[in-house]
C-alpha positions in Angstrom: 2.7 -31.0 -16.8 0.4 -28.2 -15.3 1.0 -24.7 -16.2 1.8 -22.3 -13.1 0.2 -19.4 -14.8 1.3 -16.0 -15.8 3.4 -13.8 -13.7 1.4 -10.6 -13.1 3.1 -7.3 -12.2 1.6 -5.5 -9.5 2.3 -1.5 -8.7 1.3 -1.3 -4.9 1.0 2.3 -4.6 0.2 4.7 -1.6 -2.6 6.3 -3.3 -3.5 3.9 -6.1 -2.3 0.3 -7.0 -2.6 -1.2 -10.3 -2.2 -4.8 -11.9 -0.6 -5.5 -15.4 0.3 -8.7 -17.4 2.9 -8.9 -20.0 2.5 -11.5 -23.0 2.7 -11.8 -26.8 0.8 -8.7 -27.3 3.0 -6.6 -24.8 2.5 -5.1 -21.5 -1.0 -3.8 -20.7 -2.8 -3.0 -17.4 -5.7 -4.9 -16.8 -9.0 -3.3 -15.8 -11.7 -4.0 -13.1 -15.3 -5.1 -13.9 -15.9 -1.3 -14.4 -13.2 -0.4 -16.9 -11.3 1.1 -14.1 -7.6 0.6 -14.5 -6.4 1.9 -11.1 -7.6 0.5 -7.5 -7.4 3.2 -5.0 -5.1 2.0 -2.0 -8.3 2.3 0.5 -9.6 -0.5 2.5 -12.8 0.0 5.0 -13.2 -2.8 7.8 -17.3 -2.8 7.7 -19.1 -5.2 10.3 -17.3 -8.5 9.2 -16.8 -7.4 5.6 -13.9 -5.7 4.0 -14.5 -2.9 1.3 -11.7 -2.2 -1.1 -10.8 0.5 -3.6 -13.3 2.8 -5.1 -16.2 2.7 -3.0 -14.2 2.7 0.2 -12.7 6.1 -1.1 -15.9 7.5 -2.0 -17.4 6.9 1.4 -14.3 7.6 3.5 -16.0 10.8 5.0 -18.7 8.5 6.2 -16.5 6.2 7.6 -13.4 7.9 8.7 -12.6 5.7 11.8 -12.9 2.2 10.1 -11.3 3.5 6.6 -7.5 3.0 6.1 -5.6 4.9 3.4 -1.8 5.5 2.7 -1.1 2.2 4.5 2.2 2.0 2.4 3.7 4.7 4.7 3.3 2.4 7.8 4.7 -0.7 6.1 7.9 -1.8 8.2 7.4 1.0 10.4 7.1 1.5 14.3 4.2 3.6 15.7 6.7 6.3 16.8 8.1 6.3 13.0 4.7 7.7 11.8 3.6 9.8 14.4 3.9 12.9 12.3 1.1 11.8 9.9 -1.4 11.1 12.6 -2.9 14.7 12.6 -4.1 14.2 9.0 -5.7 10.6 9.7 -8.9 9.7 11.3 -8.2 6.3 12.0 -5.6 5.8 15.1 -2.1 4.3 15.0 -0.9 2.5 18.1 2.1 0.4 19.0 1.8 -3.3 18.5 4.2 -5.9 19.5 7.8 -4.4 19.7 6.7 -1.2 19.0 5.3 -2.1 15.7 2.6 0.3 13.9 -0.9 -1.1 14.2 -4.4 0.5 13.3 -6.8 0.6 15.9 -10.1 0.1 13.9 -13.5 0.4 16.2 -15.6 -2.6 16.4 -18.7 -3.9 18.3 -16.5 -5.6 21.0 -13.8 -2.8 20.9 -11.0 -2.0 18.9 -9.5 -4.5 16.5 -5.5 -4.0 16.1 -4.7 -4.4 12.3 -1.2 -4.6 11.0 -0.1 -2.6 7.8 0.7 -5.9 6.1 -3.1 -7.1 6.8 -4.2 -3.9 4.9 -1.9 -4.1 1.9 -2.8 -8.2 1.6 -6.6 -6.7 1.1 -5.4 -4.5 -1.7 -3.3 -7.2 -3.2 -6.1 -9.7 -3.0 -8.4 -7.2 -4.9 -5.6 -6.8 -7.8 -5.3 -10.5 -7.7 -9.0 -11.3 -8.3 -9.0 -8.4 -10.9 -6.2 -10.6 -12.9 -7.8 -13.8 -12.5 -11.2 -12.3 -13.8 -9.3 -10.9 -17.0 -7.0 -13.6 -17.8 -9.4 -16.7 -16.7 -6.7 -18.7 -14.7 -5.7 -18.9 -11.1 -2.8 -16.4 -10.3 -0.3 -17.3 -7.5 3.0 -15.4 -8.7 3.7 -11.8 -9.0 6.5 -9.3 -9.4 5.4 -6.7 -6.8 7.2 -3.3 -7.1 8.7 -1.2 -4.1 10.2 2.1 -3.5 13.9 1.6 -4.6 14.9 3.3 -0.9 12.5 0.9 1.1 14.9 -0.7 3.6 14.8 -4.2 4.6 11.7 -4.2 7.1 9.7 -2.5 4.4 10.6 -5.0 1.7 10.0 -7.9 4.1 6.6 -6.1 5.2 5.9 -6.3 1.5 6.7 -9.7 0.8 4.5 -10.7 4.0 1.5 -8.8 2.4 1.9 -10.8 -0.7 2.0 -14.1 1.1 -1.1 -13.1 3.0 -3.1 -12.3 0.0 -2.1 -15.7 -1.3 0.7 -14.4 -3.7 4.2 -15.4 -4.0 6.3 -12.4 -4.7 8.6 -13.9 -7.1 10.7 -10.7 -7.2 10.6 -7.5 -5.6 11.6 -4.8 -8.0 12.4 -1.1 -7.2 9.7 1.3 -8.8 12.2 3.4 -10.8 13.7 0.4 -12.2 10.5 -1.2 -13.4 9.7 2.3 -15.1 13.2 2.2 -16.8 12.4 -1.4 -18.2 9.1 -0.4 -19.6 10.7 2.8 -21.1 13.7 0.8 -22.2 11.0 -1.2 -24.3 11.1 1.4 -27.0 14.9 1.8 -27.4 16.8 0.3 -30.3 18.3 -3.3 -29.9 21.1 -5.1 -31.5 24.5 -3.9 -33.0 23.0 -0.4 -34.0 22.1 0.5 -30.3 24.3 2.4 -28.0 24.6 2.4 -24.4 22.0 4.8 -22.7 21.9 6.4 -19.2 18.6 7.2 -17.9 17.4 8.9 -14.7 14.0 7.9 -13.3 12.3 10.7 -11.0 9.7 8.8 -9.0 7.4 11.1 -7.1 4.2 9.1 -6.0 1.6 9.3 -3.3 3.9 8.8 -0.1 7.5 8.2 -1.5 10.2 9.5 -3.8 12.8 7.6 -5.5 15.5 8.4 -7.9 17.6 5.9 -9.6 20.2 6.2 -12.2 20.4 3.2 -15.0 22.7 2.1 -17.7 20.5 0.2 -20.8 23.0 -1.7 -22.8 21.4 -3.2 -26.1 22.8 -6.7 -26.6 24.3 -7.7 -29.9 22.2 -9.8 -32.0 19.8 -11.7 -29.9 21.5 -10.9 -26.9 19.4 -9.3 -24.0 18.8 -5.8 -23.5 20.6 -5.0 -19.8 19.3 -2.7 -17.2 21.9 -2.0 -14.9 21.2 0.3 -11.9 24.0 2.3 -11.2 22.9 4.5 -8.0 19.8 5.2 -5.9 18.3 7.7 -3.9 15.2 8.8 -2.0 12.9 9.3 0.9 10.5 6.8 1.8 8.2 9.4 3.7 8.1 12.1 1.1 5.6 12.6 -1.8 1.9 13.7 -2.8 0.5 13.0 0.6 3.0 15.6 2.0 1.9 18.3 -0.4 -1.5 17.6 0.5 -0.7 18.1 4.3 0.8 21.5 3.2 -2.7 22.2 1.8 -4.4 21.1 5.0 -2.0 23.2 7.5 -2.6 26.4 5.5 -6.4 25.9 5.3 -6.9 25.0 8.8 -4.8 28.2 10.1 -7.0 30.2 7.8 -10.4 28.9 8.8 -9.4 29.1 12.4 -8.4 32.5 12.1 -12.0 33.0 10.2 -13.9 31.6 13.0 -12.2 33.9 15.5 -10.2 31.3 17.2 -7.5 32.4 19.6 -4.2 33.2 17.6 -2.0 29.7 17.3 -5.2 27.9 18.2 -5.8 25.3 15.5 -8.4 23.1 17.2 -11.4 23.0 14.4 -14.5 20.9 14.9 -13.9 17.6 13.8 -16.0 17.5 10.7 -14.4 20.6 9.5 -10.9 19.1 9.7 -12.0 16.2 7.4 -13.6 18.6 5.1 -10.4 20.3 4.8 -8.3 17.2 4.4 -10.6 15.6 1.7 -10.5 18.6 -0.5 -6.8 18.8 -0.1 -5.8 16.1 -2.9 -8.5 17.3 -5.2 -7.1 21.0 -5.0 -3.6 19.7 -5.8 -4.7 17.9 -8.8 -6.5 20.7 -10.2 -3.7 23.1 -9.7 -1.6 20.9 -12.2 -3.8 22.1 -15.0 -5.2 25.4 -13.7 -4.1 28.4 -12.5 -6.3 28.4 -9.5 -8.8 26.1 -7.5 -11.7 26.7 -5.3 -12.3 25.6 -1.8 -15.8 25.6 0.0 -16.2 24.6 3.3 -19.4 24.2 5.4 -19.2 24.9 8.9 -22.5 24.7 10.5 -24.6 27.3 8.5 -21.7 29.3 7.8 -19.7 28.9 4.2 -15.8 29.6 4.1 -14.6 30.1 0.5 -11.2 30.5 -0.9 -9.6 30.4 -4.1 -6.0 29.0 -4.0 -3.6 30.1 -6.9 -1.1 27.8 -8.2 1.6 30.4 -7.0 0.3 30.0 -3.5 0.5 26.1 -3.6 3.9 26.1 -5.1 5.3 28.7 -2.3 3.7 26.0 0.3 5.1 22.8 -1.6 8.6 24.3 -2.7 10.8 23.1 0.1 9.3 19.3 -0.5 10.2 19.4 -3.9 13.9 20.8 -3.2 14.1 17.7 -0.8 13.7 15.6 -3.8 16.2 17.6 -5.8 18.6 16.9 -3.0 18.3 13.2 -3.4 19.0 13.5 -7.0 22.1 15.4 -6.4 23.0 12.6 -4.3 22.3 9.9 -6.8 23.9 11.3 -9.6 27.2 11.7 -7.4 26.8 8.2 -6.9 26.9 7.2 -10.6 29.4 10.2 -11.2 32.3 7.9 -12.6 29.8 5.7 -14.8 28.5 9.1 -16.2 32.0 10.3 -16.7 32.3 9.5 -20.4 28.6 9.2 -21.1 26.2 11.8 -19.9 22.3 11.1 -19.4 20.3 10.8 -22.1 17.0 11.0 -20.5 15.1 11.8 -17.3 11.8 9.8 -17.1 9.0 11.0 -15.0 7.0 8.3 -12.8 4.0 8.9 -10.2 1.2 11.2 -10.3 2.7 14.3 -8.5 5.2 14.5 -11.3 2.3 16.0 -13.2 2.7 19.1 -11.2 4.2 22.1 -13.1 6.7 23.0 -10.4 8.3 19.5 -10.4 8.7 19.5 -13.9 10.6 22.7 -14.0 13.0 21.9 -11.4 13.6 18.5 -12.9 14.4 20.1 -16.0 16.4 22.9 -14.4 18.6 20.4 -12.2 19.3 17.8 -15.0 19.6 20.1 -17.9 17.1 18.0 -20.0 13.4 18.2 -20.6 11.8 15.4 -18.8 10.5 12.5 -21.0 6.8 12.6 -20.3 5.3 10.0 -23.4 4.6 7.3 -20.8 1.6 7.5 -18.4 3.3 8.3 -15.1 0.3 6.5 -13.3 0.9 3.2 -15.1 4.6 2.8 -16.4 5.6 0.9 -12.9 3.1 -1.8 -13.3 3.8 -2.2 -16.8 7.5 -2.5 -16.1 6.7 -5.1 -13.3 4.8 -7.2 -15.8 7.6 -7.0 -18.3 9.7 -8.4 -15.5 7.2 -10.8 -14.8 7.2 -12.1 -18.3 11.3 -12.4 -18.4 11.1 -14.2 -15.0 8.5 -16.8 -16.4 11.1 -17.5 -19.2 8.6 -16.2 -21.7 10.8 -13.4 -22.6 14.7 -13.4 -23.1 15.3 -10.2 -24.5 16.0 -8.1 -21.3 18.2 -9.0 -18.1 17.6 -6.5 -15.0 20.7 -5.8 -12.5 19.7 -4.2 -9.3 21.2 -2.4 -6.6 21.2 -2.3 -2.5 19.8 1.1 -1.7 21.3 1.1 1.7 24.7 -0.4 3.4 24.4 -3.3 5.7 26.8 -4.2 8.6 27.5 -5.3 12.1 27.8 -3.5 15.4 31.3 -3.6 16.6 33.0 -2.6 20.0 32.1 0.9 20.9 28.7 1.0 19.1 30.5 1.3 15.6 28.9 -0.5 12.3 31.2 -2.3 10.4 29.5 -2.1 6.6 30.0 -5.5 5.1 28.0 -4.8 1.7 27.9 -1.2 0.8 25.1 1.0 -0.9 24.7 0.7 -4.5 26.2 -2.8 -4.7 24.6 -4.9 -7.4 22.2 -7.7 -6.1 22.3 -10.6 -5.6 25.3 -9.8 -3.5 27.3 -11.4 -0.7 30.4 -10.5 1.4 32.3 -12.0 4.2 34.3 -10.5 7.2 36.1 -11.7 10.0 35.9 -10.8 13.5 37.0 -11.7 17.0 36.1 -11.1 20.6 37.3 -8.4 23.1 36.8 -10.0 26.3 38.6 -13.1 27.5 36.6 -16.4 27.9 33.3 -15.1 25.9 31.5 -18.0 25.4 28.5 -16.3 23.4 28.8 -13.6 20.7 25.8 -11.3 19.9 25.9 -10.1 16.5 23.2 -7.0 15.7 22.5 -6.3 12.2 22.3 -2.6 11.0 21.2 -0.7 7.9 22.2 2.7 7.0 25.0 5.0 6.0 26.0 6.5 9.2 29.2 5.2 11.2 27.3 4.8 14.6 24.8 2.2 15.2 22.9 4.8 17.1 22.3 6.6 13.8 21.4 3.5 11.6 18.3 1.3 11.5 18.7 -2.1 13.5 17.1 -4.9 11.4 17.7 -7.6 13.8 20.1 -9.9 16.1 21.2 -13.2 17.0 23.6 -15.3 19.2 26.6 -17.5 18.2 26.5 -19.7 21.6 28.2 -22.5 23.0 31.9 -21.2 22.3 34.8 -22.5 24.3 36.5 -20.0 26.8 39.4 -18.6 24.8 41.6 -15.4 25.5 40.1 -12.2 23.8 40.8 -11.9 20.0 41.7 -15.7 19.7 38.1 -16.6 18.2 37.8 -16.4 14.6 34.4 -15.6 13.6 33.3 -15.5 10.0 30.2 -13.3 9.2 28.6 -13.7 5.9 25.9 -11.5 4.5 23.9 -12.5 1.5 21.4 -10.4 -0.1 18.9 -12.0 -2.6 17.7 -10.6 -5.9 14.7 -9.1 -3.9 17.0 -7.3 -1.4 16.1 -9.4 1.4 19.0 -10.2 3.8 20.3 -13.6 5.2 23.3 -13.5 7.7 25.4 -16.4 8.9 28.3 -16.7 11.5 30.7 -19.5 11.7 33.4 -19.7 14.7 36.2 -21.5 12.5 38.3 -23.0 15.8 35.1 -24.8 17.5 32.9 -25.1 14.3 29.9 -23.4 16.0 27.5 -21.9 13.5 24.4 -19.7 13.7 22.4 -18.0 10.9 19.3 -15.6 10.7 16.9 -14.7 7.8 16.7 -11.2 9.3 13.1 -10.3 10.7 13.0 -6.6 11.2 11.9 -5.3 14.4 8.9 -3.3 12.4 7.7 -6.4 10.5 5.5 -9.2 11.4 7.6 -12.5 12.8 7.3 -15.8 11.1 5.1 -16.6 13.8 2.9 -13.9 13.4 2.5 -14.5 9.6 1.8 -17.9 10.2 -0.7 -17.3 12.8 -2.4 -15.0 10.4 -2.5 -17.5 7.8 -3.6 -20.3 10.3 -6.4 -18.2 11.6 -7.7 -17.5 8.2 -7.9 -21.1 7.5 -9.3 -22.2 11.0 -11.7 -19.2 11.0 -13.0 -19.6 7.3 -16.2 -21.0 7.9 -16.7 -18.8 10.8 -16.0 -15.8 8.7 -18.3 -17.0 5.9 -21.3 -17.6 8.6 -20.8 -14.0 9.8 -20.3 -12.4 6.4 -23.8 -14.2 5.6 -25.4 -13.0 8.8 -24.1 -9.5 8.3 -25.7 -9.5 4.8 -29.0 -11.0 6.3 -29.6 -8.0 8.8 -29.0 -5.5 5.9 -31.5 -7.1 3.8 -34.0 -8.0 6.3 -34.3 -4.7 7.8 -35.1 -3.6 4.2 -37.9 -6.1 4.5 -39.1 -5.3 7.9 -39.3 -1.7 6.8 -41.1 -2.1 3.4 -43.6 -5.0 4.5 -44.4 -3.1 7.9 -45.2 0.3 6.2 -47.2 -1.7 3.5 -49.2 -3.5 6.4 -49.6 -0.5 8.2 -51.0 1.3 5.1 -53.4 -1.5 3.8 -54.3 -3.3 7.0 -58.0 -2.6 6.6 -58.3 -4.2 3.1 -56.4 -7.5 4.2 -58.3 -10.6 5.8 -57.4 -10.5 9.4 -56.1 -13.9 9.6 -53.7 -13.0 6.8 -52.4 -9.5 8.6 -52.1 -11.5 11.9 -49.8 -14.2 10.0 -47.6 -11.2 8.6 -47.6 -9.7 12.1 -46.0 -13.2 13.6 -43.5 -13.3 10.5 -42.3 -9.7 11.1 -42.0 -10.2 14.8 -40.0 -13.4 14.1 -37.5 -11.8 11.6 -37.3 -8.9 13.8 -36.4 -11.0 16.6 -33.4 -12.7 14.3 -32.1 -9.2 13.4 -32.2 -8.0 17.0 -30.3 -11.0 18.4 -28.0 -11.1 15.3 -27.0 -7.3 16.1 -26.3 -8.1 19.6 -24.4 -11.2 18.6 -23.9 -12.6 15.4 -23.3 -16.1 16.7 -26.5 -16.1 18.3 -28.3 -16.9 15.4 -28.5 -19.7 13.3 -27.9 -18.2 9.3 -30.0 -21.2 7.8 -33.0 -20.3 10.3 -32.3 -16.7 9.9 -32.6 -16.9 6.0 -35.8 -19.3 5.9 -37.3 -16.7 8.1 -36.4 -14.0 5.6 -37.6 -16.0 2.7 -41.0 -16.9 4.5 -41.6 -13.2 5.0 -40.8 -12.7 1.1 -43.2 -15.2 0.2 -46.0 -14.3 2.1 -45.9 -10.4 1.5 -46.6 -11.0 -2.2 -50.5 -10.5 -1.4 -49.8 -7.7 0.2 -47.7 -6.1 -2.5 -50.6 -7.0 -5.0 -53.1 -5.1 -2.7 -50.9 -2.2 -2.3 -50.6 -2.1 -6.4 -54.5 -2.5 -6.8 -54.9 0.5 -4.3 -52.4 2.6 -6.1 -54.2 2.0 -9.4 -57.4 3.4 -7.9 -56.0 6.8 -6.6 -55.4 9.8 -8.8 -51.7 10.8 -9.1 -50.3 13.2 -6.7 -48.6 16.2 -7.9 -44.9 16.4 -6.9 -44.8 12.5 -6.0 -41.5 10.5 -6.4 -40.9 7.0 -6.8 -38.5 5.4 -4.4 -35.4 3.6 -5.4 -36.7 0.4 -3.3 
């Protein structure tokens, strides 16, 4: 029987992403080919190629309009939802189908609309490749972490991204729950252990989560139970927002320094990009130092500024207080469970928790010094890997019980919401409620599914709707409609309805308004297969253009310099080959489909072979010339 291979753990982060595995040696983060353990969650779409990770981040300033960062904040969202982030991104977000957020990436033939799921899939493909290179086996399954407060739309979008990357997301695990799993591995097990209560404070690049968990050691060989008691958070609050506060303050100061009218904040685009690019670095440096310098070149002028930690903390204090409010609500949700056994530890997760202000406020609120022994950047991926090992059956010493972050219900008459499964219910979960009609003779009932804590539908998030049709006309109140909600272990919702008198049934796996429909997912997958050959050909042509232009430059310059020393017939042969290759490049740049890759490659190879004699002449000439002071050797 063929093994399916290990189940890897993936932390798909706003700023950085990681992949880990857990085996007999314990959980570990897998490095890339350069030894890097974190992959920046940055993707560039570049002339038929996709660049993911460190290079895309390093070159972001050079390709601002085709580089996508912090895409996690767009997952499962509408274009209207993310409008507030647009001043801080060079790439444009536009409405797609049903108002969904799409990135408009400029191309040769106009803008290409790309979904957040497709961008996240590129990051996941890179992580999958890193895992396969480290483990030497194909990888098809993963535990992928999500913020605990991700709603159904965002969870569905994450599952879709994994599918597009060729991965089955066997479980979506909330990030703080994964961190607690990694933390709990070091606690005592067996009869001598005791129940522990842990709060996990997770402040990442784009999201904030707080989870309260009960960790129960099993007797003897029984598994360790990890039970989530309450969750809270904000899916639009994180380190990115702190960067934005620095950016806003500096933009205002630079505008005044340039003498712009009061209230005007219209800086040159390049200046705005410089400010935004330096903001993250300032935030990181101020975690260790009391001050950080900023230098911004504006034409021939230089704006210099030293930002103190006190200034920065004043700018971001309201954001930190928002996280404390979330903690207060989560602790209230777990109040009954904590009545007899208070918190034992507060675990910090996420790069932003390195900030001294965050650590001070967490300690003040919980009355406990935060536990900082775990690497806040890696702990989520490590916990996901442990959960993957558990799900594969290779580990049986732990069992994870998660909860639903938000209530789920049906819209009723007058626009109210009837809650069917309430928040903090342990998943998997199911519940059934009975409904009836309000109008005589109804033959169809529309069922609209909402998620949220408010009482009115207008204040909750619509997840989807479906119809129960073909009902026999009956007086109002007579039909008996049984509505069942089923939430699986990934937090994904299935809804079914059954009218008992007529036997009519309808069902729905909720496709959120702001996610990809199954048809869209199938189309993307189908197109990836249908166009695989075409995409490979395009990739090859793009590479040939880049390499051929270097050949044209080097051979052309060498021919011009040494033509007098060459046999005229040989020089004419090189002229013809240069013209031939230049023709391929020009046609390919106008339309890559207009050239045949094999013929293009042969033209390049012919010039390479023929130019060997020219190189020999150039070397001989250089040996006869005395060295020139100050000369440099080019990298080519």
